[in-house]
N, C-alpha and C positions, 0 to 999 in steps of 0.2 A: 790193535784193537782188542785183540784178545785180554792184553793188560790192562787198558783204559777201562773195560767194563767189568773188570775183576771186581768182584764183593768178597773174596775169601779171605779171614781173618789172617792167615799168617802168608807170607810173602812164598812158603816152600809150597804150599798149593794155589798160590793165584797164577792166573793167566794161564802162560805157555807150559807151567808145571803139571802136564797131564801125562798118560802114558804114550811112551814114544811113538806106539801105532795109532795114534788119536790126534797127537798135536798140531798134525801139519791140515787138518780138517778146516780147521776154521780160515786160514789162510787160502786154502784153494778153493772153498766155496766162492770166496769173492771173485775169483774168474770168471765164474761164469755169468756174471752181470756185464762183464764186457763185449758179448756175442749176442747181445740184445739188444732190438733197433732201439726200443725208448731210452735205452741207456746212451746208448752213442749219439743219438740226436741229442741228449743231455748234457753231456762231459764234453761234445766236442762241437769246434767253429774256425772258422778259416782265421788267422792271425792277425789279418789285416782288414776284413769287413765285416767277421762277425757272422758271418752267413753259417746255417750247418751243413754235414756232409750231404752230398750230391744221395738222394734214395739206391740209385744204381750201384755207388758208393760203397755204402752201407750194407748193402745185399753181398757184396763181394766179399767184404772183411766176414761176414758171417758164413757163407758160404766155404771160405777157406781155413775155415777154423780147425780142420782136420785132418789139413795137409800134412805129412809128417807124420801122423798118428801111429803108423805100426813100426816104423824107426824109433821115435819116443817110447814106445810103452817096451819094443824089445831091448832098449837101453836101459829103461828102469829094471825090469826082470833079470839083466846082466847084472847089475850095481847090487842087485836084493842077495840073490844067489852067490855072488862073489862074497860079499859081506857076510853072511851065513856059514856059506863053506869056510872061510877062514876062520871064525870062532868057534864053530862046533869040531873041527877038524882034532883028532888025540895026537896028531904028530906034527913036525916041523913044516909049513908051508911053502912052499918055493914060486911066490907070486907072480916072479917072471914068466912061469911056466904056465901056471894055472890060469894067470890072466887073460893071454891069447888065446890058449884052449878054447874057455869058454865064452869068450866074445864071437868066435869063430865058429862055433857051436849056435849060439842063441842070433846074432846080429850077422852073419854070415858076412863080416868085416876082418880082414887081415890087420894085425897091429905092426907099426914101423918096426924092424929088426932092431933089439937091442934094447928096445925101449920100454920099460916097467909102469904100465900104468897106472897100477897099484900105488905107487908113490903122489900122485896126484887126486887121489880119492880120499879127500881129508876126512869124509865122513865116517870110512873104516875105525879111525880111535878119535871121532869128536863127538862122542856123545850119544850116537847109535848102532855102538856096536851089537851086530847081529839082529838090528832094526832096521836097517834101511827100508826094507820092505817096505815099512810101513808108508812111507811117501805114495806110494800104487793102492795099499790098500784105505789111506784115508782119501785119494781119490774118490774110490768106490764111493764112502760115505757122503762127503760134498756133494755129488751128482745126486745121490738118494734124496738129499737133505734138500736140495734146492728145485725138487721136485715140486715142494709144497708151494714156494713163490711161482713155479712155471702154469701153476695148476689153479694160483686162487686169483678168484673173481678179482680181485685187488690190483692183479698183477703184480710186476717183478718188484713196485715198491712199496707192497703190502707193509703199512706202519705196524698191526695190530700183530701180524706174522714177524716181524722186526722184532717187538717187543717179546715175543714169547721167545726167540731164539735167544735173544739178549738176556734172557732170565736164567732160563735150561740149559744154555750152553756156557755162554762166555763168560757169563756174571761166576759161573760155579769154580771155573779153573778146574783144578785137579782133586775137589772136595766131593765130588763123583764119580764113579767109574764114567769113562768115556761109552761103553756100549751100554749103560744103564739112561744115561744124556742123550744116547740118538734114537733107543728106542721110545723114550717120554717124549721127545718132541716130533717122532716121523707117529706116534701111535702106534707102532707095527712092529714088526721083526725088517730089519734092516735087509735090501733088496740090490744085488747085482744090475738088474734090468737097467735102471737109470744108466750107470757108468757105461753098459753096452751100448746104450743108444749116444750117449755122451760123443762118444769115439766113434761113432758111425757103422757100429756092427748090427744095429739093429733099427728098424723104423718105429719112431715111436708111435705108438698106440691110441695112447690117450687116455688112457685105463692107471698110468703111474699116480699114485696119492703120494 
């Protein structure tokens, strides 16, 4: 979607060619719609009779959104910190020692003996070098932006807000600094409050805009 909506003149500045700590934001924001009752009713139906999901099942899906959030976010912190450590160390890193030590420290999970987990961590050398933290960082931005739809009188399918998001964020790609696009769309400085509500650590106050 980021690429399809791009209006950048040059490919190197189009679509997902943004800062690594902003690039995941447009994809992660889309995940929010999948836990809205209005959306679930619109995109789902019984494969035989076409009936929509029962209301109680929709509510159970929404209620289960944050199952495992603590472990998931600890895992993201672990990846981000390991990635940062490897790329900022001034000496040779023994990943087979540092990986299990950090995993136990952050996730309270022991690694299998003689298994170097870093060998399957493709992001370590796949373009996110010292930037894996951007996954969790971008999710904070995504949750903050989604508040605009949650609080819109027109609901989560607000077409005017969608056009604004498309023109201010998706269409620009990397031609404008990600932080500037974020502030322009929000009309304020970004906040972590929506993210903390999103993962269940805060109760929604109704004041987030």
